N, C-alpha and C positions, 0 to 999 in steps of 0.2 A: 504493500500500500504506500510506503514511503516513496517508491519509485514513481507511482502515479501522482502523489502530491507534488513531486518535482516537476512533472509534466504540466500540472495545473499552474504552478508558479511561472513556468516558461510561457504558457498561454497568456497570463496576465502581462508579462513583460512584452510579449509580441504585440498584444493589443494596444499597448501604449505608443507603438510606433506610428499609429495613424491609420488613415482610411485604406491605403494600398495594402498594407500588411493584413488588415482585418478582412478585406474583401477577397484577397488572394487565398487566404487560409480557408475562408468560407467556400469558395469555389472548389478547392481541393477536397474538402470534406463532403461537399454535395456529390462529387463524382464517386467518392469511395464508400460512403456510408448511407444508411437509411435515415428516415425522418427522426426517430428517437435520438440518434447521435447528433443530428443537427440541433435539436433542442438542447442537448447537453452542451454543445458549443456555445449556444446563445446564453446558457446559464453562466458560463465563464465570461462571456462578453459583458453581461450585466454586472458581473463582479468588478471588472476593471473600469466599466463605465461609471460605477459609483465610487471609484477610487479606493476600493477596499474589498474585503472578502465578503461576497454578498454586498448588500448596502447596509451600513450601520447607522445611517441617519434615518430616524423614524419620526413619523408625524408630518402631516401635510403642511403645517405652518413652517417648520424648519426647512423642508424641501423647497417650498415655494420661495423662501428667502435665501436661496442659493446655498443651503446647508451652512450658513454662517451663524452657528448656534453656540459657540464657545462662551460668549458673554451675554447671550440673549436672555433678557428678563422675561419671566412668565412662561418659560419653556417647560410644559408639563411632561414632555418626553425626555427630560434631562437624564434619567437613569441610563439612557442609551448614548448620551452625548457627554456633557460636562456634569458629573455628579454633584459638584458644588452648587449647581443651580436648581437642585431638587426643591420643589415647593414645600416650605415648612409652615404654611399658613392655612391650607385647606385640603381636605380629602378629595381625591380625584381618581377616576377610572377612565381608561380609554382603549379603543381598538382602532387598528389602522391596517390598510392594505394598499399596495401599489402593484400595478401590472406592467411588466416591462415589454415595451414595443407592441402592446396590444395582444400579447399571447397569454392565454389563460394558464398555460402550463408553467409560466415563469413569473412568479410574483413573490413579494415579501408580504408577510402577515405578522402583526405584532400586537401586543396588549401590555398594559401596565396598570399598576395601582400604587398610589402614594398616600401615606398616612402620617400626619404630623405626630411626633412623639412627645411633644411638650418639652419641658426642661428636665434634663438628667442631672442637673447640678443644683445644689441648694441655693446658690447665689442668684438663680433665676436670670442670669445674664445670657444664657445660651438658648437658641431655638434649634430643635432637632427634627428630622424627618426620615422616614424609612420608605423606600420605594422598591418594588419588584417588577420585573418585566420578562416577557417571553417573546421570542422572535423565531420564525421559521422561514426558510427560503428554498426554492427549487421545485422538483417534481419527483416522480417515482424512481428515476434513475440516479438522481443526485439530490441530497437533502441535507441542509444545514439547520441545526437547532441551537438556539442560544438562550440560556436561562441566566437572569441577572438579579442580584440583590444589592441595593445601594443604600448608603447612609450619608446624610449631610448635616452639618452643624453650622450655625450662623451666630456671630456675635457682632452686633453693631454693623459695621461696613464690610466685615470679612466673612467669607463663606468657604468652607472646606468640605470635600466629599470624596468618597471612594466607592467602588463597585467591585464585587467579586462575581465573576460570571463563568459559566461552564459552556464551552462551545463543542458541539458534537457534529461530526461529518460522516455521512454514509454515502458510498458510491456503489451502485449495483454491480456486482461481479468482482469488486475489489475489496469489500469489507467496510469496517466502520471504526472510528476512534474519536477520542475527545480529550480535552485538556482544560484545566482551570486557568483563568486569566484574571489580571487585576488592572483596573483603570483608576485614575485619580484626577482630581481637579481642584482648582483654586479660583475664586472670584473676589474682586474688591470693588465696592461701590465708591469710585473715586470722587464723584460729586452726586448731587441729587438726581442728575440725569445721565451720567456716564458710568458705565460698568466695564471693567477690564477683567479678562479671564484667561486661564491657562489650563489645558487638559493634556493628559498623557494616556494613550490607549496601549494596552499590553505592556504595562510598566516593567514587568520582569523579562520582557522579550522572550516569552515562551515560544518554543519551536515545536513543530511537528516533523519528526524525522531528523535528518542531520541539520547542522547550523546553516547550511547553504540553501536548503530547500524548504525551510519552514514556511507554512502557508498562512499562519495567523497574522493579521494586520498589526502593525506597530507604528504609531505616529504621534507626533507632538504638535499642538496647535495653540496659537495665541489669538485673542480676539478682543474687539471693542464693540460696545453697543451704546447707542445714544437715543434716549427717550426724549424727543424734543417736546416743546410746549404746544405744538400745533398738530396733535394727533398723528404724529409720524415717528416711526422707529427706524433707525438706520443701524446696520450691523456689518462687520467685516472681520474675516478670519484669514490668517496665514497658516497653512497646514503643510507639514512635512512628513510624508511617509518614508520609512527607512529605505524603500526601494526606488521611490519616484521623486521627481523635482518638486520644489515648493509650488503649492497651488494657492491662488488668491480666490477667496469667496466673498461676495458682497450681496447684501439684500436690503429690502425695505418693506415696511408695513405701514399702510395709511388707513385711517378710519374716517372716510368721508361722511358717514352718518353713524349714529349710535348703534353699536353692535354689529356693524358691517365693515369688513376689512378687505383691502386689496393688497396683494403682495407680489413681489418680483425679485429676481436675483440672477446672478451670473457666476460661473465657475471657470477659472482660466485653464485648468488642466485636470481632466480632459475637458475641452471646450464644451460648455453646457449652459443653456439658459433655462430659467425656471419662472413659473408664475402660479398664482392661485388666489383663492378667495376664502373668507371665513365669515361665519354668522354665529352670534351669541343669542340664545333664546333662554333667558332665565338660567337654569342650571345646566343647560345643554349647549354644546359648542360643536358646530359642524365645519370642517375645513376641507377644501379640495385643492389639489396641486397638479401641475403637469411639469415634467422634466424632459427637456429635449437634448439628446446627445447628438453631436455633429455628424456621427456616422450611423448610429443605430436607430435614431428616431425618437418618437414620443413614448413617454411612460406616465400614465395618469394614476393619481393616488387620492384616497379619501380617508378621513378619520372622523370618529365621533367621541367626544369627551363628555363626561358627566361629573359635576362636582357634588359631593355628598355632604 
């Protein structure tokens, strides 16, 4: 199975070379294999399209804002992003799905729940929250499953968080395996409107197989978010994967009327633009997003959140 993991990593690296490499490889596979294997290739394509193993950005709001979520305030899906931003003020539950390139066989599905834990210290100066999430990606020949448990603590302007997650991969005919991973994050409310954040994915650089063919993503990101006084949120991230060049991600969220949101974003590498909308109805929040990869096309997503 380690040999096959190495082939997967090679596919990701090849996919980053651009349109010619991707289409040449696709034509080769079309000549040699049947439809299920084409789907398997598209699964790998979706992985490098999202700049990670599968796509690790969850929630239509973050996707619509160009995945610039490292310092994004109000990110209910923070257990998948920067755990320091886990909401410590309200209970929430959400479900999410995104379909890659319009193919029902290739989609991400995820859910989370967040519960404020109150103060764990007698000084009452700290706010705590616990969040759990589950994510699955792929189809019958290839399946990733990710289970996450996160904790965040806040004191005044400083927020810290960590996530323990277990990632499991199954490839039909090759076997299955999994490993525990650790993510961590920090956020600082620099002013009343500006937040800065840092996150690290796969902090321990956990490998699958030998150290040259590890398939688990490892990246570090820094970001800024600005909540303006005019119903507008701006966010930007710099993301460095251990294998790939730095990627710039930017996004915005505007609220032209109460409870209705317009969002947009852009990712430099791989070149991707994003857009979406959101609607808040009392305790319910519905968001939609679309992600357009410059080679592979459109991927629509939707989520539903409920505050308890």
